[in-house]
Every structure is written in structure tokens, then in C-alpha cells.
N, C-alpha and C positions, 0 to 999 in steps of 0.2 A: 504494500500500500504506500509506503514511504517513497518508493521509486516512482509511483504514479504521480504523487504530489510534487516531487522534484521535477518531473517532466512537464507537468502543468505549469509550474513556476517558471521554468526555462522558456516554455512556449509563450507565456504572458510577457516575460522580459523581452523576448525577441519581437513580439507584436508591438510593444511600446517603442522599442528601438526603431523598428521599421516605420511606424507612424511618425515618429519625430523626424526621421530622415525625409519622409514624404513632405512634411510640413516645411522643413528647411528648403527642400527643392522647390516647392510651390512659391515660397517667399523670394528665393534668390534667382530663380529662372523663369517661372511661369508668370508671376505677377509683374516682374520687371518688363517682360515682353508685352504683357497685356496692357500696361500703362501707355504704351506707344500706339495702341489701336486708334486713339483719337486723332493721331497725326494722319491716319489713312482714311478718316471720315467715318469710322465705326461709331455706333451709338454706345457711349460710355456712361449712360445715365444710371445703370445698375451698379450698385456698390457691392464689391466682394467682401463678405464679412471676415473679420479676423478669425484665424484658427489658432488656438493655443496648443503648445506642445503638452504632452502628458508628463507630469512631474511626480509620478507615483512609483513606488517600488513594491515588488511582491514581498510578502512577509516570509522570512526564512524559517525553516523548521527548527525548533528550539530543543526539543527533548532528545535525549541520547538514543532512545528507541527509534525515533523517526529519522535521526541522522545516521543510523546504522552503527552507532558506537557501543562500546561496552557490552558486546555480545547480544545486543538487541537485534531482533529479526527485521528484515526489510521486506 
């Protein structure tokens, strides 16, 4: 069971990392280009809302049994 929770935690951490990379790419590449659309006569009346990065960490397993220490089963 502990292995399953570790895998879920790793998956969540990876998802947060990927999300934050996507937000960074949006801000540094996509929005920079999109701001120039008005130069080409595009309708820019719609505002793109701010997207905040996720600043949360998964909670680490704390007990020895869940960490696989001291003879605890995994």
C-alpha cells in the first residue's frame, strides 16, 4: 500500500511540475506573441485571465511502516 501512495505522490508532483512548466511557457511564449495580434488588426478586446502556478507540495509519508523502515511491510 505504501508503494501505491508513493507512486500517487510522485504522479501528483510530476503533474504540478508539468502544469507550472505549461504556465511558464504560456507566459513567456504564447502571451508575448498574442500581444502582437493587435498590430495585425486582430480583435484584442478579450482579456486572457491570469493563470497562477500551483505552489503546493504533496505530503510525505511520515510513519516508519509507510516509509518501509524498521522492518515495516510495504
